C-alpha positions in Angstrom: 25.4 12.6 -17.9 24.2 9.1 -18.9 20.7 7.8 -18.4 21.3 6.6 -14.8 22.8 9.9 -13.7 20.0 11.9 -15.2 17.5 9.6 -13.4 19.0 10.5 -10.0 16.7 12.7 -8.1 19.4 15.4 -7.5 19.7 15.7 -11.3 16.1 14.9 -12.3 14.6 17.8 -10.5 16.9 20.2 -12.4 15.8 18.9 -15.9 13.2 21.0 -17.8 10.1 19.3 -19.1 11.5 18.6 -22.6 14.6 17.0 -21.1 12.4 14.9 -18.9 10.3 13.8 -21.8 13.4 12.9 -23.9 14.8 10.9 -20.9 11.5 9.1 -20.3 11.4 8.0 -24.0 14.8 6.4 -23.6 13.9 4.7 -20.4 10.8 3.2 -21.9 12.7 2.0 -24.9 15.5 0.3 -22.9 13.8 -0.9 -19.7 10.1 -1.6 -20.4 9.6 -4.9 -22.3 7.9 -4.4 -25.7 5.2 -6.8 -24.5 4.0 -4.2 -22.1 1.6 -1.6 -23.5 2.5 2.0 -22.6 -0.2 4.7 -22.7 -1.5 7.9 -21.2 1.8 9.5 -20.3 1.4 12.8 -18.3 3.8 15.1 -16.4 2.3 15.7 -12.9 3.4 17.6 -9.9 3.3 15.8 -6.5 3.9 17.3 -3.1 3.7 16.1 0.5 4.9 17.9 3.6 7.1 20.3 1.5 8.7 17.6 -0.6 7.9 18.2 -4.3 8.5 16.1 -7.4 7.5 16.8 -11.0 7.4 13.4 -12.6 5.5 11.1 -14.9 2.3 9.2 -14.3 1.6 6.7 -17.0 -0.3 3.5 -17.8 1.5 0.2 -18.2 -0.8 -2.6 -19.4 -3.7 -0.4 -18.4 -2.5 0.1 -14.8 -1.3 3.4 -13.3 2.5 3.8 -12.6 4.6 6.7 -11.5 8.3 7.3 -12.3 10.4 7.7 -9.2 13.9 9.1 -9.6 16.7 7.2 -8.0 19.0 8.1 -5.1 22.5 6.6 -4.8 22.8 7.8 -1.1 19.4 7.4 0.4 19.2 7.4 4.2 16.6 4.9 5.4 15.5 3.4 8.7 15.0 5.1 12.1 16.8 5.4 15.4 15.4 8.7 16.7 12.6 7.3 18.8 9.8 9.8 19.3 11.7 12.7 18.0 9.5 15.1 16.1 6.2 13.6 17.4 3.8 15.4 19.6 4.5 14.4 23.2 1.1 15.6 24.5 -0.6 13.3 21.9 1.6 10.3 22.7 1.1 10.6 26.5 -2.4 11.9 26.6 -4.0 9.2 24.6 -6.8 7.2 26.3 -9.8 5.1 25.5 -12.2 8.0 25.3 -10.1 9.8 22.7 -9.9 6.5 20.8 -13.7 6.6 20.4 -13.4 10.0 18.7 -10.6 8.8 16.5 -11.0 8.3 12.7 -9.7 4.8 13.1 -12.6 3.5 15.2 -13.7 0.0 14.0 -16.4 -2.4 14.8 -15.1 -5.9 15.3 -17.1 -9.0 14.5 -16.9 -12.3 16.4 -15.3 -13.8 13.3 -12.5 -11.2 13.4 -12.0 -11.6 17.1 -11.8 -15.4 16.8 -9.3 -15.2 14.0 -7.1 -12.7 15.8 -5.0 -15.4 17.4 -3.6 -16.2 13.9 -2.0 -12.8 13.8 -0.6 -12.4 17.3 3.0 -11.3 17.0 5.4 -11.6 19.9 6.2 -8.3 21.4 8.7 -7.2 24.1 7.1 -5.4 27.1 7.6 -1.6 26.8 6.7 1.2 29.2 4.4 3.2 26.8 3.5 5.7 29.5 6.8 7.5 29.2 8.5 9.2 26.2 11.6 7.1 26.9 9.6 3.8 26.7 7.8 5.0 23.6 11.1 5.9 22.0 12.5 2.5 22.8 9.4 0.9 21.4 9.6 2.9 18.1 13.3 2.1 17.6 12.7 -1.6 18.2 9.8 -1.7 15.8 11.4 0.1 12.9 14.2 -0.8 10.5 17.8 0.0 11.2 19.4 3.3 10.1 21.3 2.8 6.9 22.6 4.3 3.7 21.5 2.5 0.5 21.5 2.9 -3.3 18.0 3.1 -4.8 17.6 2.8 -8.5 15.1 4.9 -10.5 11.9 2.9 -10.9 8.5 2.7 -12.5 6.2 1.9 -9.5 2.6 1.0 -9.5 0.5 3.8 -8.0 -2.0 1.6 -6.2 -1.2 -1.7 -4.5 -3.4 -4.6 -5.5 -4.7 -7.5 -3.4 -2.1 -10.3 -3.6 -2.2 -12.6 -6.5 -4.8 -10.6 -8.4 -5.0 -8.6 -11.6 -7.6 -5.8 -11.8 -10.4 -6.5 -14.4 -13.0 -3.8 -13.8 -16.0 -2.6 -11.8 -19.3 -4.4 -11.2 -22.4 -2.4 -10.4 -24.7 -4.2 -8.0 -27.7 -2.0 -8.8 -27.7 -2.5 -12.5 -25.8 -5.8 -12.6 -23.5 -4.4 -15.3 -19.7 -4.7 -15.6 -17.2 -2.2 -17.0 -13.7 -3.4 -17.8 -12.1 -6.6 -19.3 -15.4 -8.1 -20.4 -14.0 -11.2 -22.1 -12.4 -12.4 -18.9 -15.4 -11.4 -16.7 -18.0 -13.3 -18.7 -16.2 -16.6 -17.9 -17.3 -16.4 -14.3 -20.1 -13.9 -14.5 -22.7 -16.5 -13.6 -20.8 -17.7 -10.5 -20.5 -14.1 -9.3 -24.2 -13.4 -9.8 -25.1 -16.5 -7.9 -23.0 -15.3 -4.9 -24.2 -11.7 -5.0 -27.8 -12.3 -5.8 -28.8 -15.5 -4.1 -32.4 -16.7 -3.9 -33.7 -15.6 -0.6 -36.9 -16.0 1.4 -38.7 -12.8 2.6 -37.3 -13.2 6.0 -33.7 -13.8 4.7 -33.9 -10.8 2.5 -34.4 -8.5 5.5 -30.9 -9.3 6.9 -29.0 -9.9 3.6 -26.0 -7.7 3.0 -23.4 -7.9 0.3 -20.2 -9.6 1.4 -17.2 -7.3 1.8 -15.1 -9.7 -0.3 -15.6 -12.7 -2.5 -12.9 -15.2 -3.4 -13.0 -18.1 -5.8 -9.5 -19.4 -5.9 -7.8 -19.4 -9.4 -10.8 -17.6 -10.8 -11.9 -14.3 -9.3 -11.7 -12.0 -6.3 -14.2 -9.2 -5.5 -13.8 -6.3 -3.0 -16.7 -4.1 -2.1 -16.1 -0.3 -2.2 -17.3 1.2 1.1 -20.3 3.5 0.9 -21.0 2.6 -2.7 -22.9 0.1 -4.9 -19.7 -1.2 -6.6 -17.3 -4.1 -6.4 -13.7 -4.0 -7.8 -13.3 -7.3 -9.8 -10.0 -9.1 -10.1 -8.8 -12.3 -11.6 -7.1 -14.5 -9.1 -4.2 -17.0 -9.1 -3.5 -19.0 -5.9 0.3 -18.3 -5.5 2.9 -18.6 -2.9 5.4 -15.7 -2.6 7.9 -17.4 -4.9 5.2 -18.3 -7.4 3.9 -14.7 -7.4 7.5 -13.4 -7.9 8.0 -15.7 -10.9 4.7 -14.8 -12.4 5.6 -11.1 -12.2 9.0 -11.7 -13.7 7.5 -13.5 -16.7 5.4 -10.3 -17.5 8.4 -7.9 -17.0 7.7 -6.7 -13.5 8.9 -7.4 -10.0 8.2 -6.6 -6.3 9.8 -3.7 -4.4 12.6 -4.6 -2.0 12.2 -3.3 1.6 14.7 -0.5 0.8 12.9 0.5 -2.4 9.5 0.4 -0.6 10.8 2.7 2.2 12.3 5.2 -0.3 9.2 5.1 -2.6 6.9 5.8 0.4 8.9 8.3 2.4 11.5 9.7 -0.1 14.3 9.2 2.4 13.1 12.1 4.5 14.0 12.0 8.2 10.4 11.7 9.4 8.8 8.7 10.9 5.5 9.2 9.0 5.4 10.5 5.4 2.6 13.0 6.1 4.1 14.7 9.1 4.0 14.4 12.9 0.2 14.5 13.5 -1.0 11.1 14.9 -4.2 11.9 16.7 -6.9 12.3 14.1 -9.9 14.1 15.5 -13.3 14.3 13.7 -12.9 18.0 12.8 -11.6 20.0 9.9 -8.0 19.6 11.0 -8.4 15.9 11.4 -10.0 15.7 7.9 -7.0 17.5 6.4 -4.6 15.2 8.1 -6.5 12.1 6.9 -6.6 13.5 3.4 -2.8 13.7 3.4 -2.5 10.2 4.7 -4.9 8.7 2.1 -3.8 10.8 -0.8 -0.7 10.5 -3.0 2.7 11.0 -1.5 5.5 13.1 -2.8 6.0 10.7 -5.7 2.2 10.1 -6.3 2.0 6.7 -4.7 -1.1 5.9 -2.6 -0.4 3.7 0.5 -3.1 1.7 2.2 -4.0 3.2 5.7 -6.6 0.6 6.8 -4.1 -1.5 8.7 -5.9 -4.6 7.5 -3.2 -6.1 5.2 0.6 -6.4 4.8 2.2 -5.2 1.7 4.7 -7.6 0.1 8.3 -7.0 -0.7 10.9 -9.2 -2.4 11.8 -10.7 1.0 9.0 -12.9 2.5 10.4 -12.1 6.0 10.2 -8.4 5.5 6.6 -7.3 4.7 5.5 -3.7 5.3 2.5 -2.1 6.9 0.5 -4.4 9.2 -2.6 -6.3 10.0 -4.4 -5.2 13.2 -7.4 -7.3 14.2 -8.2 -5.3 17.4 -7.8 -1.8 18.7 -4.5 -1.0 20.4 -4.2 0.5 23.9 -2.0 3.4 23.0 -1.7 5.9 20.1 1.8 4.9 19.1 0.7 1.2 18.9 -2.3 2.2 16.9 -0.4 4.3 14.4 3.1 2.9 14.1 2.2 0.4 11.4 1.6 3.3 9.1 5.2 4.5 9.5 7.5 4.4 6.5 10.1 2.4 8.6 7.8 0.1 10.5 9.0 -3.5 10.5 6.2 -6.0 11.4 7.3 -9.2 13.0 5.7 -11.3 10.3 7.2 -13.9 8.0 5.5 -15.7 5.1 6.2 -19.4 4.9 7.6 -20.9 1.7 4.5 -23.1 1.1 2.0 -20.4 2.2 -0.6 -19.3 -0.4 -1.1 -15.5 -0.3 -4.7 -14.6 0.6 -5.7 -11.3 -1.1 -7.6 -10.4 2.1 -4.3 -10.5 4.0 -1.7 -9.1 1.6 -1.2 -6.4 -1.0 1.5 -6.2 -3.7 2.9 -3.4 -5.9 4.6 -3.9 -9.2 7.9 -2.3 -10.2 10.2 -2.0 -13.2 13.8 -0.9 -12.1 16.1 1.3 -14.1 19.4 -0.5 -13.5 22.3 -2.2 -15.2 
């Protein structure tokens, strides 16, 4: 078998560790540009809902990637409606149960006012019947299809659009850990924003901002329930400009097909973690939430906040979704987390990609 055949999932899973290591060395030699630093290579076992994969987790230019074997006959998309889902959950969902749901949010006036920017046209569906729910699901997901997916090195965590991770800033000590040389160039600006001069009255109501953007300089995101910010450098790009910038450094974006395979492995399930959608605040709910938030069968971590789209190579085919208000039914609330969900959202050619609205995930393909 040649490199491409060995990289197929059907063959990859039958290789022993030494054979996988030998194959990885060749793939790194031929497909990863020499300008990219490769480090911390480790064979890891991943599993989700009975799908197992022993593959590599490695660092490329200091960022975590996983190796995902290819599949020349991957079945993607969805046409099975509500099949496999729990009918009593879909039909018994109401406002009171939403209040107990893990996904309860508190909306600010600012969010409510901006919601009109993200309203997407929807056909009217009868979501009080399984037939109507099935029709809704089929219309909101990609078409069933067979495609060829190459083996890939895929970034484990998606980043805010147009950013590069620099490090972590501690708001208690005022210290930064990471790429210090880049950070010091805008350290004073960050400190002015995070530690403003306040009167005694103002200090009583002061809270750290959830995010902080200075275009073409830096972007900060606050880690919930912590004292830390993730710090990123920022470039104000359109979709095309981001694609070109990635290409110059040896990376690219996932296509919609590649994204669906990387997230769901081509399994015939609407959601990668299983069929549970109603997340109660109990031990069972915590276990389900852990599966949703943790790595999938390839080790990828997918955002579950429903606050941003994830980019693909096609500006008219983003994944995930941005919800600015609670939905009335369980399926509307949860479907954006489906592997095959297709949001009715297009990015304009001249549109700059705000990191608060979009995520992106780097990839290196193993292909001719």
